[in-house]
N, C-alpha and C positions, 0 to 999 in steps of 0.2 A: 843693544835692545833698549828702547825708550820706555819710560814709565807708562806710556799709553798703549804699548803693544797688547793686542787682545790676547787674553789667556785662554788656554784649554784646561778646563777643570774636570777631572774624572773622579767620580764618587763611588765608593764601594758599597757593599750590601747594607741597606738601611734597616731592613726587617722591621718596619712599622714603628720606628723611633722618630716620630715627627718632631717632638720637642728638641731632641738632640740635633736633628737635621736643621732646625731653625737656628740653633746656636752656631752650627757649622757655617751656615750662610752668612750670619752676622760677621763671623771671622773672615770669611772669604771676601765679602762685600763686592760681589760681581757687578760689573757695569753692563750696559746694553750690548757692548761689542764682544764680551767674553762668551765662550762656548762652554756649555755645561753638558756633561755626559754621565748618565747613571749606568752601572754595569749589570743591573737587574737585581732580583730579590728585594724589591721595594716593600714587599708584604710579608706577613706571617711572623709569629713569635712575639713581636712587640704589640702594644695595645692600640696603635694609632695608624694602622695601615690605610684606612680610608682617607685620612688627612694627608698622608704622604702621597697617595695617588692623585688626590685633588691638586696638591701643590705642583706636582710634576706636570700634570695635564694643563692646569691653568696657565703655567708659564711656558708651555710648549717646549720643555726640555726633552732632549733625546734620552730614551731609556732602552736598554737591550732587554731581551727576554731572558729571565733567570729560571732556574729549575723550579722555584716556588711558584712563579707565574705559570709555568708549564703544568705543574700539578693542578692548579686551579682550572686551567683551560681543559685539562683532561676530565675534570669532575663535571664540567658543563659542556661536554663535547657535542657539537652540532645541534645546540639548542635543547639537548636532553640531559637529564641528570644521570651520570654513571655512578651507581651506588658504591662500587668497590673503589673507584678512583676518588670519589668524594670522601670516603672514610680514610683513604691514604693521605689525602690533602689535610683533612682535619687533624689527623694524628701528627702531621708534620708541622703543626703550628697554625693551620688554617682556622681553627676555632677562634683564635684571637682576632683574625681578620674579619670573620663573620660578625663578631661582637662589636667591631669598630664602625659598622654600618648601621644607619638608622632605618634603612628600608631596603628591600630586595631589589627594587628597580634601579637604584644607584649602583649597587653591587654588580648587577647584570650589565649595566651600561659600561662600567669599568672593565668587566670581562671582555666586552666587545672591543674596547680600546686595546686591551692586552693582546688580542689576536693580531693587531697591526704592528706589534713591536718587532724590530729586526733582530736577527740572531747575532749579528756582528756589525762593526763599523770600522771602515778603513780610513784612517786619517793621514795616510802617507807614510810617515815615519813610525806611527803607532797603529796597532790593530787591536781594537777593543772587542772583547767577547766575555761572556759570563764565566765560563769554567776553563776553557782551553780549546785545543784542537787535537785531533788524533794525529800523532806524528808520522804515521805511515800512509795517510790518505791525503789526496789533494782536497782542497777546500770544497770543490763542487761535488764531491762524493760524500760529504758530511752533512749532518743535520742536527736537530735539537738534542738528540741523544749524546752526541759528542760535545757540541758547543755549550750545552747547559749542564752537563753532568760529569764530564771526564775529570779524572784526578791523576792517579799515579803515572800512567803511560805518558801523559803530557809533561808533568813536572820532572820526569826522569830523562827527558830528551838530552842527548849528549852534545848536540849542536843546535843552534837556533833554527826554528822552522822556517822563518823568513830571514834572508841574508841582510835585509835592509830595513826591517821593522821590529820594534819591540812589541810583544803581545802583552797587553795589560788585562788582568783578570781579577775576579773576586772568587766567590764560591767556597774556596777552601780557607778556613781560618788560619791565619799565618802562624800562630803559636803552635799549630800542630806539626809544623816542619821542624826537623832537628836543629837545635841551636838558636831558634827564633823565640824571643820572649813576647809576652802580650803587648800589643801596641806597635811592634815593629812591622815594617813592610818586608816581604820576602822577595828575593830575586834569584832567578836561575838562568839557564842558558837561553837567552832570547826572550825571557818572560819576566814579568813582575806582578806580584799578587798584593792587592791593597785591601782585601777583606780582613780587617783586624778584629772581627768578632764583636760587633756592637751589642748584640743581644746576649752574649755569653758573659755570665758573672765573673769568669776568670779574666776577662779583658774589659769589655765595656767601651772600647775605643771605636769610633766611627771616623773613617779617613777619607779625605779628599786629596787628590794628587794634582798639583799645578804643574803640568808638563811644560809649560812655557818658561817658568822661572825655577823649575826643579825644586819645588817646595811641597811639604806636606802640611795640611791643616787637619787637626784632630780635635774631636770632642769626646769626652768621657760621658756617655749618656746617663749614667747613674749618679756620678758625682758632679756633673755640670762643669767639669774643668775643660779649658780650651788651651790648645798649644799650636804653635806654628814653628816648624823646624826645617832646615835645609834637608833635602832628600838624603844626602849622604850621612846625615847624623841619625837617621831612623831606619835606613834600609839595611837588611842583613842578607849577605850572599849565602845561599843554601849549598852545602857541600853535597855533591852528587853521590859520593861513596856512602855517606850517612843516610841519604835519602833512599838509596837502593837497599840498604841494610834494614830499613824499617819493616 
């Protein structure tokens, strides 16, 4: 593989941490041929969601729909405000997103953009989705409820869902898995989770996975520390027996 082989860079849940994301991009230093993919949950919890969305949109990067984007869409469903859904979104970190916008028109324009986000992306050997897949259902029988929200049934699969693809996800903070410490990437049977909990004070790590060179780039959003590690130095295989016992 030459030094100029285009990279595939997959970025975990940003959750409104624009400054941390900028440090991450400085470390990655992508060129015009590299492909950038976000796994969703660009917004909420952090204070700079509007800036994160603008950066992703202005650069034309691919982002998947995360559960936090879905919560926002449900709050403004079909052009009307759904009060109960709005309260659920605000309670889940949406208030920080609202505060990051200078005007309602820009927010609503970004909401329209979020309606166009795909639920998953098939890269051949990699299959990107925010949360996971339902292990007992074919892909065409699943929707946002599975792709954006699923946890336990997906993580506990005993054999890979795809025989020839690794599913790369975010959504579930990796240190919540048994034996995984803050900042580590979690790996199971046919899947890998790169949501290292950027917004969470217990972690603070925002992760990008370079699938081409099997490298992880990480920024600690609170301490502004940056590191680059070979994947095998930072990935932790999750023991299924311990996962089932949780």
